[in-house]
BALUMKOL-391467 format. One record per residue: residue number from 1; residue in three letters; y, x, z of N, C-alpha, C, O in turn. Coordinates in steps of 0.1 Angstrom, whole numbers, plus 2048, in hexadecimal, padded with zeros to 3 digits. Last residue first. Example, Ala and Ser with C-alpha at 12.3 -4.5 7.8 and 13.67 -1.06 7.14 Angstrom:
2
<node i="2" aa="SER" n_north="7EA" n_east="880" n_up="847" ca_north="7F5" ca_east="889" ca_up="847" c_north="800" c_east="881" c_up="84F" o_north="80B" o_east="886" o_up="850"/>
<node i="1" aa="ALA" n_north="7C7" n_east="884" n_up="84E" ca_north="7D3" ca_east="87B" ca_up="84E" c_north="7DF" c_east="884" c_up="84E" o_north="7DF" o_east="88E" o_up="855"/>
//
This chain:
68
<node i="68" aa="ILE" n_north="B54" n_east="A54" n_up="8A7" ca_north="B50" ca_east="A4D" ca_up="8AC" c_north="B50" c_east="A41" c_up="8AC" o_north="B4A" o_east="A3B" o_up="8B5"/>
<node i="67" aa="ARG" n_north="B53" n_east="A75" n_up="890" ca_north="B59" ca_east="A62" ca_up="88E" c_north="B4A" c_east="A5C" c_up="899" o_north="B3D" o_east="A5D" o_up="898"/>
<node i="66" aa="LEU" n_north="B68" n_east="A8E" n_up="88B" ca_north="B5D" ca_east="A8B" ca_up="895" c_north="B60" c_east="A7B" c_up="894" o_north="B6A" o_east="A75" o_up="897"/>
<node i="65" aa="PRO" n_north="B6E" n_east="AA0" n_up="86F" ca_north="B71" ca_east="A9B" ca_up="879" c_north="B62" c_east="A93" c_up="884" o_north="B56" o_east="A95" o_up="883"/>
<node i="64" aa="ALA" n_north="B61" n_east="AC5" n_up="868" ca_north="B5E" ca_east="AB7" ca_up="863" c_north="B64" c_east="AAF" c_up="872" o_north="B61" o_east="AB3" o_up="87D"/>
<node i="63" aa="SER" n_north="B5F" n_east="ADD" n_up="86E" ca_north="B65" ca_east="AD8" ca_up="86C" c_north="B6C" c_east="AC9" c_up="867" o_north="B77" o_east="AC4" o_up="863"/>
<node i="62" aa="PHE" n_north="B42" n_east="ADC" n_up="870" ca_north="B44" ca_east="AE1" ca_up="879" c_north="B55" c_east="ADB" c_up="874" o_north="B57" o_east="AD1" o_up="87B"/>
<node i="61" aa="ALA" n_north="B38" n_east="AD9" n_up="853" ca_north="B35" ca_east="AD3" ca_up="866" c_north="B3A" c_east="AD2" c_up="871" o_north="B38" o_east="AC9" o_up="87A"/>
<node i="60" aa="ALA" n_north="B41" n_east="AEC" n_up="846" ca_north="B47" ca_east="ADB" ca_up="843" c_north="B3E" c_east="AD4" c_up="854" o_north="B42" o_east="ACB" o_up="85C"/>
<node i="59" aa="LYS" n_north="B31" n_east="B04" n_up="854" ca_north="B42" ca_east="AFF" ca_up="853" c_north="B46" c_east="AF7" c_up="850" o_north="B50" o_east="AF4" o_up="857"/>
<node i="58" aa="ALA" n_north="B18" n_east="AFC" n_up="84B" ca_north="B20" ca_east="B02" ca_up="85D" c_north="B2A" c_east="AFF" c_up="85D" o_north="B2E" o_east="AF7" o_up="866"/>
<node i="57" aa="ARG" n_north="B17" n_east="AFF" n_up="834" ca_north="B1C" ca_east="AF3" ca_up="839" c_north="B1B" c_east="AF3" c_up="849" o_north="B1F" o_east="AEB" o_up="851"/>
<node i="56" aa="ARG" n_north="B21" n_east="B1D" n_up="830" ca_north="B29" ca_east="B0F" ca_up="82A" c_north="B28" c_east="B02" c_up="834" o_north="B32" o_east="AFB" o_up="839"/>
<node i="55" aa="ALA" n_north="B0D" n_east="B2A" n_up="83B" ca_north="B17" ca_east="B2A" ca_up="843" c_north="B1F" c_east="B1F" c_up="83A" o_north="B23" o_east="B16" o_up="841"/>
<node i="54" aa="GLU" n_north="AF6" n_east="B1E" n_up="826" ca_north="AF4" ca_east="B17" ca_up="838" c_north="B04" c_east="B1C" c_up="83C" o_north="B0A" o_east="B13" o_up="841"/>
<node i="53" aa="ILE" n_north="B03" n_east="B30" n_up="812" ca_north="B02" ca_east="B22" ca_up="810" c_north="AFF" c_east="B1B" c_up="81E" o_north="B07" o_east="B12" o_up="821"/>
<node i="52" aa="ARG" n_north="AFB" n_east="B49" n_up="81B" ca_north="B0C" ca_east="B44" ca_up="815" c_north="B0C" c_east="B34" c_up="81C" o_north="B11" o_east="B2F" o_up="827"/>
<node i="51" aa="LYS" n_north="AE2" n_east="B49" n_up="823" ca_north="AE9" ca_east="B4A" ca_up="828" c_north="AF7" c_east="B4A" c_up="826" o_north="AFE" o_east="B49" o_up="830"/>
<node i="50" aa="TRP" n_north="ADB" n_east="B45" n_up="807" ca_north="AD6" ca_east="B3B" ca_up="80A" c_north="AE0" c_east="B39" c_up="816" o_north="AE6" o_east="B2E" o_up="818"/>
<node i="49" aa="VAL" n_north="AE3" n_east="B5E" n_up="7F6" ca_north="AE9" ca_east="B53" ca_up="7F3" c_north="AE9" c_east="B4A" c_up="7FE" o_north="AF4" o_east="B45" o_up="801"/>
<node i="48" aa="LYS" n_north="AD0" n_east="B76" n_up="80A" ca_north="ADE" ca_east="B72" ca_up="80C" c_north="AE6" c_east="B64" c_up="805" o_north="AEE" o_east="B5E" o_up="80C"/>
<node i="47" aa="GLU" n_north="AB9" n_east="B64" n_up="7FF" ca_north="ABC" ca_east="B64" ca_up="80A" c_north="ACE" c_east="B69" c_up="812" o_north="AD4" o_east="B63" o_up="81A"/>
<node i="46" aa="HIS" n_north="ABC" n_east="B6F" n_up="7E6" ca_north="AB7" ca_east="B62" ca_up="7EA" c_north="AC0" c_east="B5E" c_up="7FA" o_north="ACA" o_east="B57" o_up="7FD"/>
<node i="45" aa="PHE" n_north="ABB" n_east="B8A" n_up="7E6" ca_north="AC8" ca_east="B7F" ca_up="7E1" c_north="AC5" c_east="B73" c_up="7E6" o_north="ACE" o_east="B6C" o_up="7EB"/>
<node i="44" aa="HIS" n_north="AA0" n_east="B90" n_up="7EC" ca_north="AB1" ca_east="B97" ca_up="7F6" c_north="AB7" c_east="B8C" c_up="7F2" o_north="AB9" o_east="B83" o_up="7FA"/>
<node i="43" aa="TYR" n_north="A90" n_east="B88" n_up="7DD" ca_north="A90" ca_east="B86" ca_up="7ED" c_north="A9F" c_east="B83" c_up="7F8" o_north="AA5" o_east="B7C" o_up="801"/>
<node i="42" aa="ALA" n_north="A9B" n_east="B9B" n_up="7C9" ca_north="A97" ca_east="B89" ca_up="7C2" c_north="A9E" c_east="B83" c_up="7D1" o_north="AA9" o_east="B7E" o_up="7D3"/>
<node i="41" aa="VAL" n_north="A90" n_east="BB1" n_up="7D5" ca_north="A99" ca_east="BAF" ca_up="7CE" c_north="A9D" c_east="B9E" c_up="7D0" o_north="AA3" o_east="B98" o_up="7D9"/>
<node i="40" aa="THR" n_north="A6F" n_east="BA7" n_up="7D9" ca_north="A76" ca_east="BAE" ca_up="7E4" c_north="A86" c_east="BAC" c_up="7DF" o_north="A8B" o_east="BA3" o_up="7E5"/>
<node i="39" aa="ASN" n_north="A6B" n_east="BA3" n_up="7BF" ca_north="A6D" ca_east="B97" ca_up="7C9" c_north="A71" c_east="B99" c_up="7D1" o_north="A78" o_east="B90" o_up="7D5"/>
<node i="38" aa="CYS" n_north="A67" n_east="BBC" n_up="7AE" ca_north="A70" ca_east="BAE" ca_up="7AD" c_north="A76" c_east="BAA" c_up="7BA" o_north="A80" o_east="BAC" o_up="7C0"/>
<node i="37" aa="ALA" n_north="A56" n_east="BC6" n_up="7C5" ca_north="A5E" ca_east="BCA" ca_up="7C2" c_north="A72" c_east="BC0" c_up="7BD" o_north="A7E" o_east="BBE" o_up="7C2"/>
<node i="36" aa="PRO" n_north="A43" n_east="BBA" n_up="7B8" ca_north="A44" ca_east="BB6" ca_up="7CB" c_north="A4E" c_east="BBE" c_up="7C5" o_north="A4D" o_east="BB9" o_up="7BA"/>
<node i="35" aa="GLU" n_north="A3E" n_east="BC1" n_up="79A" ca_north="A42" ca_east="BB3" ca_up="79F" c_north="A46" c_east="BB3" c_up="7AD" o_north="A4F" o_east="BAA" o_up="7AF"/>
<node i="34" aa="VAL" n_north="A39" n_east="BDD" n_up="793" ca_north="A44" ca_east="BD7" ca_up="796" c_north="A48" c_east="BCA" c_up="79D" o_north="A52" o_east="BC8" o_up="7A4"/>
<node i="33" aa="LEU" n_north="A1A" n_east="BDA" n_up="799" ca_north="A22" ca_east="BE4" ca_up="7A0" c_north="A30" c_east="BE0" c_up="7A3" o_north="A34" o_east="BDE" o_up="7AE"/>
<node i="32" aa="ALA" n_north="A16" n_east="BC6" n_up="784" ca_north="A0C" ca_east="BC6" ca_up="792" c_north="A18" c_east="BD0" c_up="798" o_north="A22" o_east="BC9" o_up="79C"/>
<node i="31" aa="LEU" n_north="A1C" n_east="BD5" n_up="771" ca_north="A24" ca_east="BC4" ca_up="774" c_north="A1C" c_east="BC7" c_up="77F" o_north="A21" o_east="BD1" o_up="782"/>
<node i="30" aa="VAL" n_north="A11" n_east="BE8" n_up="76D" ca_north="A1E" ca_east="BEA" ca_up="76E" c_north="A1F" c_east="BDD" c_up="778" o_north="A23" o_east="BDC" o_up="784"/>
<node i="29" aa="GLY" n_north="9F7" n_east="BD8" n_up="764" ca_north="9F5" ca_east="BE7" ca_up="772" c_north="A06" c_east="BE8" c_up="775" o_north="A09" o_east="BE9" o_up="781"/>
<node i="28" aa="GLY" n_north="9FD" n_east="BD0" n_up="74D" ca_north="9F7" ca_east="BCB" ca_up="75D" c_north="9F9" c_east="BD5" c_up="765" o_north="A00" o_east="BD6" o_up="76F"/>
<node i="27" aa="VAL" n_north="A01" n_east="BE7" n_up="73D" ca_north="A0D" ca_east="BDA" ca_up="73F" c_north="A09" c_east="BD3" c_up="74A" o_north="A12" o_east="BCF" o_up="751"/>
<node i="26" aa="VAL" n_north="9E7" n_east="BF2" n_up="742" ca_north="9F3" ca_east="BFB" ca_up="740" c_north="9FC" c_east="BEF" c_up="748" o_north="9FD" o_east="BED" o_up="754"/>
<node i="25" aa="VAL" n_north="9D4" n_east="BD9" n_up="733" ca_north="9D3" ca_east="BDE" ca_up="741" c_north="9DD" c_east="BE9" c_up="749" o_north="9DB" o_east="BEA" o_up="756"/>
<node i="24" aa="SER" n_north="9E3" n_east="BCB" n_up="71A" ca_north="9E1" ca_east="BD9" ca_up="71C" c_north="9DE" c_east="BD5" c_up="730" o_north="9E6" o_east="BCF" o_up="738"/>
<node i="23" aa="GLY" n_north="9E6" n_east="BAE" n_up="718" ca_north="9D3" ca_east="BB5" ca_up="711" c_north="9D5" c_east="BC0" c_up="711" o_north="9CC" o_east="BC6" o_up="70C"/>
<node i="22" aa="THR" n_north="9F6" n_east="B9B" n_up="71D" ca_north="9FC" ca_east="BAA" ca_up="712" c_north="9EB" c_east="BB0" c_up="70B" o_north="9E6" o_east="BB5" o_up="701"/>
<node i="21" aa="LEU" n_north="9EB" n_east="B85" n_up="728" ca_north="9FA" ca_east="B86" ca_up="71F" c_north="9FB" c_east="B93" c_up="717" o_north="A01" o_east="B94" o_up="70C"/>
<node i="20" aa="ALA" n_north="9DE" n_east="B94" n_up="73A" ca_north="9DB" ca_east="B85" ca_up="72E" c_north="9E1" c_east="B84" c_up="729" o_north="9DC" o_east="B7F" o_up="71E"/>
<node i="19" aa="TYR" n_north="9EC" n_east="BA5" n_up="747" ca_north="9DF" ca_east="BAD" ca_up="73B" c_north="9DE" c_east="B9B" c_up="734" o_north="9DD" o_east="B99" o_up="728"/>
<node i="18" aa="GLY" n_north="A03" n_east="B98" n_up="753" ca_north="A06" ca_east="BA1" ca_up="74E" c_north="9F7" c_east="BA2" c_up="740" o_north="9F8" o_east="BA1" o_up="733"/>
<node i="17" aa="VAL" n_north="9E9" n_east="B8D" n_up="766" ca_north="9F8" ca_east="B84" ca_up="75B" c_north="A00" c_east="B8B" c_up="751" o_north="A04" o_east="B85" o_up="747"/>
<node i="16" aa="GLY" n_north="9DC" n_east="B9E" n_up="776" ca_north="9D7" ca_east="B93" ca_up="76A" c_north="9E1" c_east="B8A" c_up="760" o_north="9DF" o_east="B83" o_up="755"/>
<node i="15" aa="PHE" n_north="9F7" n_east="BA5" n_up="782" ca_north="9E9" ca_east="BAB" ca_up="77A" c_north="9E7" c_east="BA5" c_up="76C" o_north="9EC" o_east="BA6" o_up="761"/>
<node i="14" aa="ALA" n_north="9F8" n_east="B94" n_up="78F" ca_north="A00" ca_east="B95" ca_up="78A" c_north="9FD" c_east="B9F" c_up="77E" o_north="A02" o_east="B9F" o_up="773"/>
<node i="13" aa="ARG" n_north="9E6" n_east="B8F" n_up="7A1" ca_north="9E4" ca_east="B80" ca_up="798" c_north="9F0" c_east="B8C" c_up="78E" o_north="9EE" o_east="B8A" o_up="782"/>
<node i="12" aa="CYS" n_north="9DC" n_east="BA8" n_up="7B1" ca_north="9D6" ca_east="BA7" ca_up="7A9" c_north="9DC" c_east="B98" c_up="79E" o_north="9D5" o_east="B97" o_up="793"/>
<node i="11" aa="ARG" n_north="9F7" n_east="BA1" n_up="7C4" ca_north="9F6" ca_east="BB0" ca_up="7B8" c_north="9E6" c_east="BAD" c_up="7AD" o_north="9E7" o_east="BB0" o_up="7A1"/>
<node i="10" aa="ARG" n_north="9ED" n_east="B8C" n_up="7D0" ca_north="9FD" ca_east="B8D" ca_up="7C6" c_north="A00" c_east="B97" c_up="7B8" o_north="A05" o_east="B96" o_up="7AC"/>
<node i="9" aa="LEU" n_north="9D6" n_east="B96" n_up="7DD" ca_north="9D9" ca_east="B8B" ca_up="7D0" c_north="9E4" c_east="B8A" c_up="7CC" o_north="9E5" o_east="B86" o_up="7C0"/>
<node i="8" aa="THR" n_north="9E4" n_east="BAA" n_up="7E9" ca_north="9D7" ca_east="BB1" ca_up="7E2" c_north="9DC" c_east="BA3" c_up="7D5" o_north="9E2" o_east="BA4" o_up="7CB"/>
<node i="7" aa="VAL" n_north="9F5" n_east="BA0" n_up="7FC" ca_north="9FA" ca_east="BA4" ca_up="7EF" c_north="9F1" c_east="BAF" c_up="7E5" o_north="9F4" o_east="BB7" o_up="7DD"/>
<node i="6" aa="ASP" n_north="9E0" n_east="B8C" n_up="80B" ca_north="9F0" ca_east="B87" ca_up="800" c_north="9F2" c_east="B8F" c_up="7F9" o_north="9F3" o_east="B8B" o_up="7ED"/>
<node i="5" aa="ARG" n_north="9D3" n_east="BA0" n_up="817" ca_north="9CE" ca_east="B99" ca_up="80A" c_north="9D7" c_east="B95" c_up="802" o_north="9D7" o_east="B98" o_up="7F6"/>
<node i="4" aa="GLY" n_north="9E7" n_east="BAB" n_up="82A" ca_north="9E2" ca_east="BB2" ca_up="821" c_north="9DB" c_east="BAE" c_up="812" o_north="9DC" o_east="BB3" o_up="806"/>
<node i="3" aa="ILE" n_north="9ED" n_east="B93" n_up="838" ca_north="9F7" ca_east="B97" ca_up="82E" c_north="9F1" c_east="BA5" c_up="824" o_north="9F6" o_east="BA8" o_up="819"/>
<node i="2" aa="PRO" n_north="9D8" n_east="B7D" n_up="83A" ca_north="9DC" ca_east="B84" ca_up="841" c_north="9E3" c_east="B8A" c_up="833" o_north="9E0" o_east="B87" o_up="827"/>
<node i="1" aa="MET" n_north="9E0" n_east="B5A" n_up="83E" ca_north="9DB" ca_east="B61" ca_up="82F" c_north="9E0" c_east="B6D" c_up="834" o_north="9EC" o_east="B6D" o_up="834"/>
//
């Protein structure tokens, strides 16, 4: 799916959920604008945590005794 279409669908979905829950076009619009920023911040921290987990796994695998 092209990136532009994906962004458009995400914004429409965020708007639709906000509007459906509140009945307010303003709230739906704000959610459509704020949701991508929240996803960006969450993605950043998700990647930091995942890299830390991978580093721990690599360190544990490297320090484990060899079994022959």
